[in-house]
C-alpha positions as CSV (number, residue, x, y, z in Angstrom):
1,M,0.0,0.0,0.0
2,A,1.3,3.5,-0.9
3,T,2.0,5.9,1.8
4,V,1.0,9.5,1.5
5,S,3.2,12.2,3.0
6,E,2.9,16.0,3.0
7,Q,5.9,18.0,1.9
8,E,6.0,20.8,4.5
9,T,7.7,23.3,2.1
10,I,5.0,23.3,-0.6
11,G,2.2,21.2,0.7
12,L,2.0,18.7,-2.2
13,K,0.7,15.2,-1.7
14,T,3.3,12.6,-2.9
15,E,2.9,8.9,-3.3
16,T,5.5,6.2,-3.0
17,G,4.9,3.3,-5.4
18,P,2.3,3.1,-8.1
19,A,0.0,6.1,-8.4
20,P,-3.4,5.5,-6.7
21,T,-5.2,6.4,-9.9
22,G,-3.8,3.3,-11.6
23,I,-1.3,5.3,-13.7
24,T,1.6,3.0,-14.6
25,V,5.0,4.3,-15.8
26,T,7.1,1.3,-16.9
27,P,10.7,1.1,-15.6
28,K,11.9,1.5,-19.2
29,A,9.9,4.8,-19.6
30,A,11.1,6.0,-16.1
31,D,14.7,5.3,-17.1
32,E,14.3,7.4,-20.3
33,V,12.6,10.3,-18.4
34,R,15.5,10.3,-15.9
35,R,18.0,10.3,-18.7
36,I,16.3,13.2,-20.4
37,I,16.1,15.2,-17.1
38,A,19.8,14.5,-16.4
39,E,20.7,15.7,-19.9
40,Q,18.6,18.9,-19.3
41,Q,20.3,19.5,-16.0
42,A,23.8,18.9,-17.6
43,N,22.9,21.7,-20.0
44,G,22.3,24.2,-17.2
45,T,18.7,23.6,-16.0
46,S,18.9,23.8,-12.2
47,E,15.2,23.6,-11.4
48,K,13.5,20.4,-10.3
49,M,11.8,18.8,-13.3
50,Y,8.6,16.7,-13.3
51,L,7.0,14.5,-15.9
52,R,3.7,16.2,-16.6
53,M,0.9,13.9,-17.9
54,R,-2.3,15.5,-19.1
55,V,-5.2,15.0,-21.5
56,V,-6.1,17.8,-23.9
57,G,-8.8,18.3,-26.5
58,G,-7.8,17.9,-30.1
59,G,-6.9,15.4,-32.8
60,C,-9.3,13.5,-35.0
61,S,-11.0,11.7,-32.2
62,G,-11.4,14.4,-29.6
63,F,-8.7,13.9,-26.9
64,Q,-4.9,13.6,-26.9
65,H,-2.4,12.4,-24.2
66,K,0.4,14.9,-23.6
67,L,3.7,14.2,-21.8
68,D,6.0,17.1,-21.0
69,L,8.8,18.0,-18.6
70,D,7.6,20.8,-16.3
71,T,9.3,22.8,-13.6
72,Q,6.0,24.2,-12.2
73,V,3.5,22.5,-9.9
74,N,0.3,24.2,-8.7
75,P,-0.6,22.5,-5.3
76,K,-4.2,23.5,-5.8
77,L,-4.6,21.9,-9.2
78,D,-2.0,19.2,-9.4
79,D,-1.2,15.9,-7.8
80,V,2.4,14.6,-7.6
81,F,3.2,10.9,-7.6
82,H,6.6,9.3,-7.3
83,V,6.9,6.3,-9.7
84,H,10.2,4.4,-10.3
85,G,12.3,7.5,-9.3
86,V,10.3,9.9,-11.4
87,D,8.0,12.7,-10.0
88,V,4.9,12.6,-12.1
89,V,2.5,15.6,-12.1
90,V,-1.1,15.2,-13.2
91,D,-3.8,17.9,-13.0
92,K,-7.0,16.9,-11.3
93,R,-9.1,17.2,-14.5
94,S,-6.8,14.9,-16.5
95,L,-6.9,12.3,-13.6
96,L,-10.5,11.6,-14.7
97,Y,-9.2,10.3,-18.0
98,L,-6.0,8.6,-17.0
99,S,-7.2,5.7,-14.8
100,G,-5.4,2.6,-15.9
101,V,-3.1,4.3,-18.3
102,T,0.3,2.8,-19.0
103,V,3.3,5.0,-20.2
104,D,6.0,3.0,-21.9
105,Y,9.1,3.8,-23.9
106,H,10.1,1.9,-27.1
107,N,13.5,1.9,-28.8
108,D,13.0,-0.7,-31.5
109,L,13.7,-0.8,-35.2
110,N,10.1,0.1,-36.1
111,R,9.1,2.2,-33.1
112,R,11.0,4.8,-31.0
113,G,9.6,7.0,-28.3
114,F,7.0,7.1,-25.6
115,S,3.6,5.5,-25.9
116,V,0.5,5.9,-23.7
117,S,-2.0,3.1,-23.6
118,N,-5.4,4.0,-22.2
119,P,-7.9,1.2,-21.6
120,Q,-10.7,3.7,-21.1
121,A,-10.4,4.9,-24.8
122,K,-13.4,3.7,-26.8
123,S,-11.7,4.4,-30.1
124,T,-8.5,5.9,-31.5
125,C,-7.8,7.7,-34.8
126,G,-6.0,6.0,-37.6
127,C,-2.6,7.4,-36.7
128,G,-3.1,6.6,-33.0
129,S,-2.4,10.1,-31.7
130,S,-5.9,10.8,-30.4
131,F,-8.8,8.9,-28.8
132,S,-12.4,9.2,-27.8
133,M,-14.1,8.4,-24.5
């Protein structure tokens, strides 16, 4: 069972272990995120960086998953989870659409990059970049 602790300095809830919403970040994806963050910090970024997951409107089917690195967290709007050594930030509205989501990283001959698999999606567009609920 995950333990919740309050960070006294900024009052953010943090989780140890899998996110309670069922968001899964595979170890391979977490390794790549940590590598990218380390590269950014080697290039002079001194701020703490978070993996921000969100769902936005757009695409052929209505919704799109977005993954970004972010240095800002709003304690009123965001939840922060610690998964495989990566701090993941999700806004409360996006949490409604991300239950059961798996974020993975692929580095194969035919496929390279991050993928988001959402079991709640009723359909996806032909290119796979958007989905409907």
